[in-house]
N, C-alpha and C positions, 0 to 999 in steps of 0.2 A: 358526295359531300358537296355542297352549295358554296358557292364561291365566297358569301358572306360569311360561311363558318370558316375557310379557308383564311380568309382576313384575320377573323377574331383568332383563331389559334395560332397564328404568326405573332401577331402582335400582343397577346396575352390578354385580350378582352375576355369579360366574364360572358358566359353565353348567356341569353336570356330565356328563361321558361316560357313554354307556349301558354299564352292565356287560358285559363280553366273553361271547360265546356260549359255551355247552359243546357239544361234540359228542356226537351221540346216539350209541345204542349200536351203529345199523345202520354209521354211518361208522367206529366202531371195528372193527366185525366186517370190513369191506370192506378197511380198510387191515391188519389182521393177515393176511386173506386174501391181498391183494397181496402183503407182505414176505413169508410163507410161498412163495407160487409164485416169487418172484423167488429166495430162497434156493434154491429145486430147479432152477430153471434154472440159476443160476450153479454149484450143483456137477455137474450134469450136463456144463455146458461144461468146467468143470476136469479131470473125468474122461475127457473125449473129447480133450482137448489130452496129459493126459498117457499116454494110450494109443496116441496116433497117433505114427508116425515123422516125426520131421520132414523134408518134404520136399526133397530138393535143387532149390535154384533154379537155373534155367538162367544161362549166363553171360551178362554184360552183353556185347551184341554192338556192335563200332566195323568202320562198312563204309566202305569208300574206294569212291566211286563216279564216273561221270564223267555231269556233269548240265550241259548247256547250254553244251558245250564247255569245260568246266571241272572239275577234279579238286577233288571237296570230301569231308570226313568226314562221317560221318552215325550218329548215335547216339540212341536214344529216339525218332525219327521225325522230329529236327531235323536239318538241313545245315547245314555249317560254313559259312564264307566260301571263295572259291576259291582253291585253290593254285596256282601256276604248272605243276606238273608233278607226276607220278603219286607219284616218291618222297618230293617234301616231304609229299603228302596222307597216306601210308603211315607217314612218321616221325611225323606228329602225330598220328595215329590210335594208333599204339604207344606214344607219350607220354602220350597220354589214357588209355590201357589200362594203364599203369603205375602210373599216379595211382589209378586205381580198385583195382587189383589190393593196392596198398600198404594202401588202407583196408578190405581183407579180402574183396573180390568176387573172383567167377570171371569170368575177362573172356576175349574172344576177338574177333581182327582178322581182318576178311575184306575180300578184293579182290572187286569185283563187275568182273570184265572185261566190255569192250564186247562180245564174242561171246557172252555170258549165262552164261559159266562162273563159279564161285565158286572163287577160290584163297583158305585160311586161310594169315594170316602169321603166323610164328613172331617172337615178343616176344625181342629180342635178348639180353636177360638171364636168360631160363629155362634152368635146368640141362638 
């Protein structure tokens, strides 16, 4: 403890905070170089996005599968609850697909048959 600090503590004077540190020129140079590099990267990214064609997204796939003796719908790797028969599972998959299509997504409903073949199902309200 410094003498001035002991005197201030004894007489109840408020300690003065140290003055803020001033950035050195090297720090300012680094910050300028970093900002210039970030601007260059951003301009390159924007140029790449502007020149690239928007890739067509794959349609959302709704599958109707027989799993453990029950018909289920599968979307995004997740299976639904069991349905009593194949027709009700297909109807549920079509209902989910129509909902997603109304939100602007391309959709596809596929029946995975037990013999390994795939049968694409038409959505009822398609023209």
